[in-house]
N, C-alpha and C positions, 0 to 999 in steps of 0.2 A: 576064299575070295567072296566078296559080296557083289551081287548084280543089282544095280539100281535102275529102275525103268520109270520114266515120266512121259506119259502120252496125254497129259491133261490139256495141252495147247492144241488149238485147231490148226496151227501152222507149222509146228515142229515137234519132233519126238527126240528125247534125250535119253541116252543109255550110258551108264557108267559102270566101271568095275573098280572095286576098292580092295586092295590087299596090302600086305606088309611091304612088298617089293615095289609095286607100281600101281598108280591110279591112272585110269584112262576114261576120257569122256568123249562121246560122239553124238553129234546132233545131225538130224536128217529131216527132210521135209515130211517124211512119213516113217512109221515104225517098220523096220526091216528085220524080219525074223532070221533071215540068213546071216545078217551081220551079227546078231546076237548069238546065233549058233556058233559062228566063227570065234567070237570072243570067249565063249565058255568051253569050247571043245578041248583046248589044251590045258585047262586049269580045273582045279576042284572047287566047285561052288560050296559055300558053307551056309549061305543065306540069300534070300531074294527080298529086295525092298521095292515097293511100288508106290507111286504117287496115287493117293486115294481120293483126290478131288478136294474142292470142286474143280470143274473144268469141262472140257468138251465131252459131251455124253458118249459119243461113239469112241473117241480117243481113249477115254478112261476105261471103257469096257475092253478094248483091245489090249492095252498094257496090263491091266489087272488080271484079265483072263489068262494071258500068256504067262505072266509071272506066277500066278497061282498054279497053273498047270505044270509049269517047270518045277516049282517048289514041291508039289505033290508027287510028281514023277520021280524026283530025286530024293524025296523024303527029308527035305531040309526046311528050316523055319521060313516063314514069310512075315514081313514087317510093313505095315502101312505107314506112309509118310504124308501127312496132309499137305496138299499143294501150296497153300498159302504160308504154311510154316516153312517150307523149303525156300520160298522167295524171301521171307522175313529173315531167315538164317544167313542170307547172302551178305549181311552186314552186322556188325556188333552194335550199331546204333539203332534206336527204335525207328522203324519205318512203317508205312502203310503198305502191306503186300497186296499186289493186284495181279489178276489173270483175266484173260478174255472170257466173257460169258456169251458173246454173240449179240446181235441186234443192237449194237451201240452201248451195251451194258458191260459191267465188270464185276467180278467177284472180288471182294476186298476184305482186309482184316486190319483194323486199327489196333495198335498195341493195347492189350488189356481188355479187348472187346471180342465178342463172337464174330465169325465171318458173316458177311452180308452181301447182297446183290443190289447194284444201283447204277444209274446213269452217271456220267462224270460229275455233273454239277452237284449231285447229292453225296458225293464222297468227301468226307472232311479233309481239309487242307492242312491239318495240324502237323503232319509229318511228310517228309519226302517219300516218294514212291519207290518201290523195288518190285519188279515183276516181269513176267514174260507176256508181253502184249504185242500184237501185230502192228498196231497203229497208235503211237503215243500222242499224236496231234490232238485228238479230242480231249484227252486228259489235260494236256498242257494248255489248251484253249480255255478249259474250265478253271485254270489257276493252279494246277498241280505242277510240282517239280519232281523230276526223277533224280534219284541218287545217281551221280556220275558212274558210268560203267567201270572206270578205272578204280573206283572205291568199293566195288562189289567183289565178294568172293565168287568163285566159279560154282556151278551147280554141284559138282562133285565135292567141293569143300563144304558147301551147305549141307549136303546129304550126310557127310561124315559127322558133322556136328550133331545133326538130329539123331543119327544112329547110336550115338553114345547113350541116349536115354530112351530111345524108342523101344516099345515092347512088341515082342513076337505075339501073334495071335493064332488061335486055332484056325485051320483052313476054313471051316464052316462059319467063322465069325468075321472074316474079312468083309468089310463094308465099303461101298463107294459112296462118297458124299456128293450128291447131285445138286442140292440146294434149290431145286425147282420142282414144282408139282406139274406133272403132265396130264393130270386128270381134267376133264372138262369143267368149266365154271358153271355153277348152277344158275 
C-alpha cells in the first residue's frame, strides 16, 4: 500500500492510500496524525509519497517531515510529488495548475513552463485552471476560468498517475520546493 500525503494547502490536508484492493482519500482542515496511524495500522505500507511543494511553508514541513519519518522508520521508499504536478494531473487536458501562496498570490504552472509565483492578473489566461485554492473569486475576477469540478480527477487518481513515473529519492535528498526567499532584502 502507498500512503500519499499532501499538506501543501493552508486550508486543507489530504491523505490517500493506494493499493490493489482499495483506494481511499480523506481531506481534513488540518493534518491528523492519529487518522494516518489508523489508516496504516492494519495494512502493510510499501511506499510513502509526499507533496513536495510549492505550498504552505508550515504545511509542507508538517507533511514532508511526517512522511519522511514514517518512511525512514519503516525502511520503505519515499517519493516526492510536486504540488502543481498533482493539480495538473487532475485532468488529461492541458491546464494551468494553481495553489495558494498567501497574500493574494498564487503558485502556478502553465503547461511546458516552470512554476512561478504571481498575483491573479499576472497569471496567463491561456488555459483553464485546476487547483486547490481557498478563494477562487480573485482569479475569476482577473479573467480566469476553472475547469469544472465534475471534469476533474480526484486527488488520489492524480497521485496514481504521477506515481507511475515518479522516482524514489534517498531520504537525505528529499527537498521541499518553497519558491520564495525568506532572506532580508538588501
